[in-house]
VEXBA-465429 format. One record per residue: residue number from 1; residue in three letters; chain; x, z, y of N, C-alpha, C, O, CB in turn. Coordinates in Angstrom, 2 decimals, decimal comma, padded with zeros to 5 digits. Each point is the difference from the previous one (the first is absolute). Glycine has a CB too. Example, Ala and Ser with C-alpha at 12.3 -4.5 7.8 and 13.67 -1.06 7.14 Angstrom:
<recs>
+-----+-----+-------+---------+---------+---------+---------+---------+---------+---------+---------+---------+---------+---------+---------+---------+---------+---------+
|   n | res | chain |    n.xx |    n.zz |    n.yy |   ca.xx |   ca.zz |   ca.yy |    c.xx |    c.zz |    c.yy |    o.xx |    o.zz |    o.yy |   cb.xx |   cb.zz |   cb.yy |
+-----+-----+-------+---------+---------+---------+---------+---------+---------+---------+---------+---------+---------+---------+---------+---------+---------+---------+
|   1 | Ala |     A |  013,19 |  007,80 | -005,69 | -000,89 |  000,00 |  001,19 |  000,90 |  000,00 |  001,20 |  001,04 |  000,66 | -000,02 | -002,93 |  000,59 | -001,15 |
|   2 | Ser |     A |  001,54 | -001,97 |  002,22 |  000,82 |  000,06 |  001,19 | -000,77 |  000,73 |  001,09 |  000,51 |  000,17 |  001,11 |  000,67 | -002,32 | -001,74 |
+-----+-----+-------+---------+---------+---------+---------+---------+---------+---------+---------+---------+---------+---------+---------+---------+---------+---------+
</recs>
This chain:
<recs>
+-----+-----+-------+---------+---------+---------+---------+---------+---------+---------+---------+---------+---------+---------+---------+---------+---------+---------+
|   n | res | chain |    n.xx |    n.zz |    n.yy |   ca.xx |   ca.zz |   ca.yy |    c.xx |    c.zz |    c.yy |    o.xx |    o.zz |    o.yy |   cb.xx |   cb.zz |   cb.yy |
+-----+-----+-------+---------+---------+---------+---------+---------+---------+---------+---------+---------+---------+---------+---------+---------+---------+---------+
|   1 | Met |     A |  021,53 | -160,63 |  006,24 |  001,40 |  000,40 | -000,10 |  000,23 |  001,34 |  000,67 |  000,88 |  000,75 | -000,42 | -000,22 | -003,14 |  000,38 |
|   2 | Thr |     A | -001,42 |  002,69 |  001,05 |  000,30 |  001,21 |  000,75 | -000,07 |  001,25 | -000,87 |  000,97 |  000,75 | -000,07 | -001,86 | -001,86 |  002,12 |
|   3 | Glu |     A | -000,23 |  001,35 | -002,72 | -000,15 |  001,22 | -000,78 |  000,98 |  000,02 | -001,17 |  000,69 |  000,99 | -000,21 | -003,09 | -000,87 |  000,88 |
|   4 | Ser |     A |  002,47 | -001,20 | -001,45 |  000,92 | -000,02 | -001,13 |  001,44 | -000,03 |  000,48 |  000,88 |  000,57 | -000,65 | -002,60 | -001,76 | -000,73 |
|   5 | Gly |     A |  001,99 |  000,54 |  002,52 |  001,34 |  000,00 |  000,57 |  000,42 |  001,40 |  000,41 |  001,14 |  000,41 | -000,22 | -001,49 | -002,74 |  001,00 |
|   6 | Asn |     A | -000,59 |  003,07 | -000,17 |  000,28 |  001,38 |  000,39 |  000,36 |  000,82 | -001,23 |  000,98 |  000,75 |  000,01 | -002,55 | -000,94 |  001,94 |
|   7 | Ile |     A |  000,78 |  000,05 | -003,00 |  000,23 |  000,78 | -001,21 |  001,33 | -000,37 | -000,63 |  000,76 |  000,88 | -000,42 | -003,23 | -000,72 |  000,04 |
|   8 | Gly |     A |  002,77 | -001,46 |  000,31 |  001,27 | -000,43 | -000,59 |  001,19 |  000,51 |  000,78 |  000,99 |  000,42 | -000,59 | -002,13 | -002,44 | -000,26 |
|   9 | Leu |     A |  001,06 |  001,98 |  002,16 |  001,10 |  000,47 |  000,83 |  000,16 |  001,51 | -000,12 |  001,12 |  000,49 | -000,11 | -001,51 | -002,40 |  001,69 |
|  10 | Ile |     A | -000,70 |  002,63 | -001,55 |  000,07 |  001,46 | -000,15 |  000,57 |  000,37 | -001,36 |  000,80 |  000,93 | -000,11 | -002,78 | -000,65 |  001,65 |
|  11 | Asp |     A |  001,58 | -001,00 | -002,61 |  000,55 |  000,25 | -001,33 |  001,51 | -000,20 | -000,02 |  000,73 |  000,80 | -000,58 | -002,90 | -001,51 | -000,44 |
|  12 | Arg |     A |  002,65 | -000,37 |  001,67 |  001,44 | -000,26 |  000,05 |  000,72 |  001,11 |  000,76 |  001,09 |  000,42 | -000,40 | -001,53 | -002,89 |  000,32 |
|  13 | Leu |     A | -000,16 |  002,95 |  001,15 |  000,65 |  001,05 |  000,80 |  000,03 |  001,33 | -000,73 |  000,86 |  000,84 |  000,28 | -001,61 | -002,01 |  001,79 |
|  14 | Gln |     A | -000,18 |  001,39 | -003,00 |  000,02 |  001,25 | -000,76 |  001,14 |  000,00 | -001,01 |  000,49 |  001,07 | -000,38 | -002,96 | -000,88 |  000,66 |
|  15 | Val |     A |  002,91 | -001,37 | -000,71 |  001,09 | -000,11 | -000,97 |  001,35 | -000,09 |  000,69 |  000,98 |  000,59 | -000,46 | -002,54 | -001,72 | -001,14 |
|  16 | Leu |     A |  001,62 |  000,38 |  002,69 |  001,26 | -000,23 |  000,71 |  000,11 |  000,95 |  001,19 | -001,02 |  000,42 |  000,55 |  001,01 | -002,84 | -001,27 |
|  17 | Pro |     A |  001,23 |  002,76 |  001,13 |  000,14 |  000,91 |  001,14 | -000,49 | -000,61 |  001,31 | -000,54 |  000,70 |  000,86 |  002,48 |  000,32 | -002,02 |
|  18 | Tyr |     A | -001,76 | -002,34 |  001,31 | -000,48 | -000,70 |  001,19 | -000,04 | -001,49 | -000,30 |  000,57 | -000,46 | -000,98 |  000,36 |  002,25 |  002,51 |
|  19 | Glu |     A | -001,61 | -002,53 | -000,67 | -000,07 | -001,45 | -000,09 |  000,37 | -000,59 |  001,35 | -000,50 |  000,45 |  001,03 | -001,28 | -000,34 | -002,83 |
|  20 | Thr |     A |  002,65 | -001,10 |  001,79 |  000,26 | -000,73 |  001,23 | -001,07 | -001,07 |  000,15 | -000,67 | -000,35 | -000,97 |  003,18 |  000,80 |  000,83 |
|  21 | Glu |     A | -002,66 | -000,98 |  001,33 | -000,99 | -001,05 |  000,20 |  000,34 | -001,22 | -000,83 | -000,90 | -000,70 | -000,47 |  000,46 |  001,54 |  002,79 |
|  22 | Trp |     A |  001,72 | -001,10 | -002,52 |  000,41 | -001,13 | -000,83 | -000,47 |  000,19 | -001,44 | -000,50 | -000,94 | -000,61 |  002,50 |  000,59 |  002,09 |
|  23 | His |     A | -001,84 |  001,56 | -002,02 | -000,46 |  000,26 | -001,37 | -001,51 | -000,14 | -000,12 | -000,51 | -000,51 | -000,99 |  002,45 |  002,06 |  000,67 |
|  24 | Val |     A | -002,65 | -001,10 |  001,33 | -001,46 | -000,12 | -000,01 | -000,38 | -001,48 |  000,00 | -000,88 | -000,42 | -000,76 |  000,64 |  002,62 |  001,98 |
|  25 | Asp |     A |  000,89 | -002,99 | -000,38 | -000,26 | -001,44 |  000,03 |  000,24 | -000,62 | -001,37 | -000,83 | -000,76 | -000,49 |  001,48 |  000,69 |  002,91 |
|  26 | Glu |     A |  000,49 |  000,39 | -003,03 |  000,35 | -000,56 | -001,30 | -001,02 |  000,38 | -001,08 | -000,26 | -000,78 | -000,91 |  002,67 |  000,88 |  001,57 |
|  27 | Ala |     A | -002,98 |  001,09 | -000,55 | -000,96 |  000,46 | -001,01 | -001,41 | -000,56 |  000,22 | -000,68 | -000,34 | -000,96 |  002,04 |  002,41 |  000,74 |
|  28 | Leu |     A | -001,79 | -002,16 |  001,47 | -001,39 | -000,35 |  000,27 | -000,26 | -001,46 |  000,31 | -001,06 | -000,53 | -000,34 |  000,82 |  002,81 |  001,15 |
|  29 | Val |     A |  001,18 | -002,96 | -000,16 | -000,23 | -001,39 |  000,40 | -000,34 | -000,89 | -001,19 | -000,93 | -000,81 |  000,12 |  002,51 |  001,15 |  001,78 |
|  30 | Pro |     A | -000,89 | -000,25 | -003,05 | -000,36 | -000,87 | -001,12 | -001,41 |  000,23 | -000,55 | -000,55 | -000,87 | -000,65 |  002,95 |  000,83 |  000,09 |
|  31 | Lys |     A | -002,97 |  001,21 |  000,83 | -001,34 |  000,32 | -000,50 | -001,12 | -000,53 |  000,90 | -001,17 |  000,03 | -000,38 |  002,15 |  001,99 | -000,67 |
|  32 | Leu |     A | -000,62 | -002,50 |  002,23 | -000,99 | -000,52 |  000,94 | -000,39 | -001,42 | -000,38 |  000,77 | -000,70 | -000,66 |  000,17 |  002,15 |  002,49 |
|  33 | Pro |     A | -002,14 | -001,89 | -001,43 | -000,47 | -001,33 | -000,37 |  000,91 | -001,11 |  000,51 |  000,57 |  000,10 |  001,08 | -002,88 |  000,79 | -001,06 |
|  34 | Asp |     A |  002,42 | -001,94 | -000,80 |  000,84 | -001,15 |  000,36 | -000,54 | -000,76 |  001,20 |  000,73 | -000,74 |  000,65 | -000,06 |  000,57 | -003,02 |
|  35 | Arg |     A | -001,94 |  000,35 |  002,67 | -000,59 | -000,73 |  001,13 |  000,54 |  000,48 |  001,35 | -000,14 | -000,68 |  001,01 | -001,91 |  000,33 | -002,38 |
|  36 | Leu |     A |  002,68 |  001,54 |  001,38 |  000,60 |  000,52 |  001,22 |  001,40 | -000,57 |  000,18 |  000,72 | -000,21 | -000,98 | -002,08 |  002,32 |  000,78 |
|  37 | Thr |     A |  001,74 | -002,36 |  001,44 |  001,37 | -000,44 |  000,27 |  000,93 |  001,20 | -000,13 | -000,45 |  001,15 | -000,05 | -000,37 | -003,00 |  001,61 |
|  38 | Asp |     A |  002,12 |  001,58 | -001,61 |  000,97 |  001,10 | -000,09 | -000,13 |  000,93 |  001,20 |  000,10 |  001,22 | -000,15 |  001,46 | -002,70 | -001,14 |
|  39 | Arg |     A | -001,76 |  000,93 |  002,46 | -000,16 |  000,80 |  001,22 | -001,24 |  000,89 | -000,10 |  000,04 |  001,17 |  000,39 |  001,10 | -002,97 |  000,95 |
|  40 | Gln |     A | -002,24 |  001,24 | -001,85 | -001,23 |  000,78 | -000,15 |  000,19 |  001,13 | -001,00 | -000,52 |  001,10 |  000,19 | -000,83 | -003,13 |  000,39 |
|  41 | Lys |     A |  002,08 |  001,77 | -001,65 |  000,27 |  001,03 | -001,00 |  000,83 |  001,13 |  000,59 | -000,29 |  001,17 | -000,22 |  000,18 | -002,92 | -001,59 |
|  42 | Gln |     A |  001,15 |  001,39 |  002,57 |  000,83 |  001,03 |  000,63 | -000,81 |  000,82 |  000,99 |  000,16 |  001,22 |  000,07 |  001,85 | -002,69 | -000,36 |
|  43 | Arg |     A | -002,89 |  000,82 |  001,05 | -000,84 |  000,69 |  000,98 | -000,96 |  000,95 | -000,72 | -000,25 |  001,11 |  000,48 |  000,42 | -003,07 |  001,10 |
|  44 | Lys |     A | -000,70 |  001,54 | -002,71 | -000,93 |  000,83 | -000,76 |  000,70 |  001,27 | -000,50 | -000,57 |  001,09 |  000,07 | -000,73 | -003,14 | -000,76 |
|  45 | Val |     A |  002,53 |  001,90 |  000,19 |  000,76 |  001,16 | -000,46 |  000,31 |  000,91 |  001,18 | -000,11 |  001,22 | -000,11 |  001,11 | -002,58 | -001,77 |
|  46 | His |     A | -000,61 |  000,78 |  003,01 |  000,27 |  000,79 |  001,21 | -001,25 |  000,79 |  000,42 |  000,09 |  001,18 |  000,32 |  001,63 | -002,90 |  000,41 |
|  47 | Asn |     A | -002,85 |  001,06 | -000,74 | -001,25 |  000,66 |  000,38 | -000,35 |  001,12 | -000,98 | -000,52 |  001,04 |  000,41 | -000,27 | -003,18 |  000,63 |
|  48 | Leu |     A |  001,05 |  001,93 | -002,32 | -000,25 |  001,03 | -001,01 |  000,86 |  001,23 |  000,29 | -000,50 |  001,13 | -000,03 | -000,07 | -002,90 | -001,67 |
|  49 | Leu |     A |  001,86 |  001,56 |  001,98 |  000,87 |  001,13 |  000,32 | -000,49 |  000,75 |  001,24 |  000,00 |  001,23 |  000,02 |  001,94 | -002,47 | -001,04 |
|  50 | Gln |     A | -002,35 |  000,50 |  002,04 | -000,48 |  000,64 |  001,22 | -001,30 |  000,77 | -000,25 | -000,21 |  001,08 |  000,55 |  001,29 | -002,90 |  000,80 |
|  51 | Glu |     A | -001,95 |  001,27 | -002,18 | -001,26 |  000,69 | -000,33 |  000,30 |  001,32 | -000,71 | -000,61 |  001,02 |  000,31 | -000,59 | -003,24 | -000,49 |
|  52 | Leu |     A |  002,13 |  002,19 | -000,77 |  000,37 |  001,22 | -000,71 |  000,67 |  001,01 |  000,93 | -000,22 |  001,20 | -000,12 |  000,47 | -002,54 | -001,99 |
|  53 | Arg |     A |  000,58 |  000,84 |  003,03 |  000,67 |  000,89 |  000,96 | -001,02 |  000,66 |  000,91 |  000,05 |  001,21 |  000,24 |  002,01 | -002,65 | -000,31 |
|  54 | Arg |     A | -002,98 |  000,65 |  000,59 | -001,01 |  000,54 |  000,93 | -000,94 |  001,00 | -000,69 | -000,50 |  000,92 |  000,64 |  000,62 | -003,05 |  000,66 |
|  55 | Ser |     A | -000,36 |  001,93 | -002,59 | -000,87 |  000,92 | -000,72 |  000,73 |  001,28 | -000,40 | -000,62 |  000,96 | -000,46 | -000,68 | -002,92 | -000,38 |
|  56 | Gly |     A |  002,63 |  001,97 |  001,03 |  000,78 |  001,19 | -000,34 |  000,43 |  000,05 | -001,45 |  000,51 |  001,03 | -000,45 | -001,73 |  000,14 |  002,23 |
|  57 | Ser |     A |  001,03 | -002,25 | -002,54 |  000,39 | -000,02 | -001,41 |  001,50 | -000,16 | -000,18 |  000,58 |  000,56 | -000,93 | -002,80 | -001,53 |  000,40 |
|  58 | Ile |     A |  002,87 |  000,20 |  001,42 |  001,44 | -000,20 | -000,08 |  000,61 |  000,23 |  001,37 | -000,67 | -000,09 |  001,03 |  000,39 | -001,56 | -002,92 |
|  59 | Val |     A |  001,57 |  001,95 |  001,89 |  000,74 |  000,16 |  001,26 |  001,32 | -000,75 | -000,12 |  000,53 | -000,17 | -001,10 | -001,61 |  002,44 |  001,55 |
|  60 | Asn |     A |  001,60 | -002,70 |  000,67 |  001,29 | -000,68 |  000,05 |  001,08 |  001,03 |  000,28 |  000,00 |  000,64 |  001,05 | -001,08 | -002,80 | -000,25 |
|  61 | Gln |     A |  002,00 |  002,32 | -001,74 |  001,11 |  000,93 |  000,21 |  001,28 | -000,74 |  000,34 |  001,06 |  000,60 |  000,13 | -002,13 |  000,99 | -001,71 |
|  62 | Gly |     A |  000,96 | -002,91 |  001,73 |  001,15 | -000,80 |  000,42 | -000,10 | -000,29 |  001,48 | -000,54 |  000,80 |  000,77 |  000,72 | -001,83 | -003,06 |
|  63 | Thr |     A |  000,34 | -000,11 |  002,69 | -000,07 | -000,41 |  001,40 | -001,02 | -001,11 |  000,13 | -000,55 | -000,47 | -001,00 |  002,96 |  001,11 |  001,39 |
|  64 | Arg |     A | -002,68 | -001,05 |  000,83 | -000,94 | -001,11 |  000,20 |  000,53 | -001,29 | -000,60 | -000,77 | -000,80 | -000,54 | -000,04 |  001,90 |  002,64 |
|  65 | Ser |     A |  002,13 | -001,31 | -002,00 |  000,57 | -001,24 | -000,53 |  000,27 |  000,07 | -001,51 |  000,11 | -001,04 | -000,65 |  000,91 |  000,65 |  002,90 |
|  66 | His |     A | -000,92 |  001,58 | -002,81 |  000,23 |  000,18 | -001,43 | -000,92 |  001,12 | -000,52 |  000,47 |  001,10 | -000,30 |  001,96 | -001,89 |  000,53 |
|  67 | Pro |     A | -003,74 |  000,50 | -000,33 | -000,93 |  001,04 | -000,42 |  000,20 |  000,41 | -001,45 |  000,34 | -000,82 | -000,85 | -001,97 | -000,06 |  002,50 |
|  68 | Glu |     A |  001,43 |  002,15 | -001,91 |  000,00 |  000,56 | -001,34 | -001,30 |  000,78 | -000,15 | -000,15 |  001,09 |  000,54 |  002,72 | -000,96 | -000,65 |
|  69 | Trp |     A | -003,51 | -000,72 | -000,63 | -001,34 |  000,57 | -000,12 | -000,04 |  001,02 | -001,12 |  000,46 | -000,27 | -001,11 | -001,45 | -001,84 |  001,99 |
|  70 | Val |     A |  000,43 |  003,28 | -000,60 | -000,18 |  001,06 | -000,99 | -001,43 |  000,52 |  000,10 | -000,67 | -000,18 |  001,02 |  003,14 |  000,83 | -000,91 |
|  71 | Ile |     A | -002,92 | -000,01 | -001,18 | -001,33 |  000,62 |  000,02 |  000,03 |  001,17 |  000,96 |  000,94 |  000,80 | -000,02 | -001,42 | -001,51 | -002,37 |
|  72 | Ala |     A | -000,53 |  000,82 |  003,22 | -000,08 |  001,10 |  000,96 | -000,27 |  001,30 | -000,74 | -000,78 |  000,04 | -000,95 | -000,05 | -001,60 |  002,75 |
|  73 | Glu |     A |  001,48 |  002,61 | -001,35 | -000,25 |  001,31 | -000,58 | -001,36 |  000,50 |  000,44 | -000,43 | -000,24 |  001,12 |  002,90 |  000,74 | -001,17 |
|  74 | Ala |     A | -003,12 |  000,20 | -000,85 | -001,30 |  000,58 |  000,35 |  000,21 |  001,11 |  001,01 |  000,94 |  000,79 | -000,15 | -001,89 | -001,36 | -002,12 |
|  75 | Pro |     A |  000,11 |  000,65 |  003,28 |  000,17 |  001,07 |  001,00 | -000,17 |  001,37 | -000,64 | -000,86 |  000,21 | -000,86 |  000,02 | -001,76 |  002,64 |
|  76 | Arg |     A |  001,66 |  002,48 | -001,35 | -000,09 |  001,37 | -000,55 | -000,99 |  000,79 |  000,84 | -000,06 | -000,12 |  001,22 |  002,46 |  000,04 | -002,06 |
|  77 | Asp |     A | -003,18 |  000,89 |  000,16 | -001,00 |  000,82 |  000,68 |  000,59 |  001,28 |  000,51 | -000,71 |  000,81 |  000,60 | -001,04 | -001,78 | -002,02 |
+-----+-----+-------+---------+---------+---------+---------+---------+---------+---------+---------+---------+---------+---------+---------+---------+---------+---------+
</recs>
């Protein structure tokens, strides 16, 4: 899920101006295996967002309580 989840989320962010964490949950949670509990699915999505943030692929332009995830701008030389 991680690699394909990353690609799916990045694709959504290229089309939309931003994604809230709620929208990300709504889009990705149904695609996760049924063997995971709802809590595990939410944690997996949270971890995916944090992985993308730490890698510099996305940034939060909202607040901590209401994140708005956008694709990070490429650094200018």
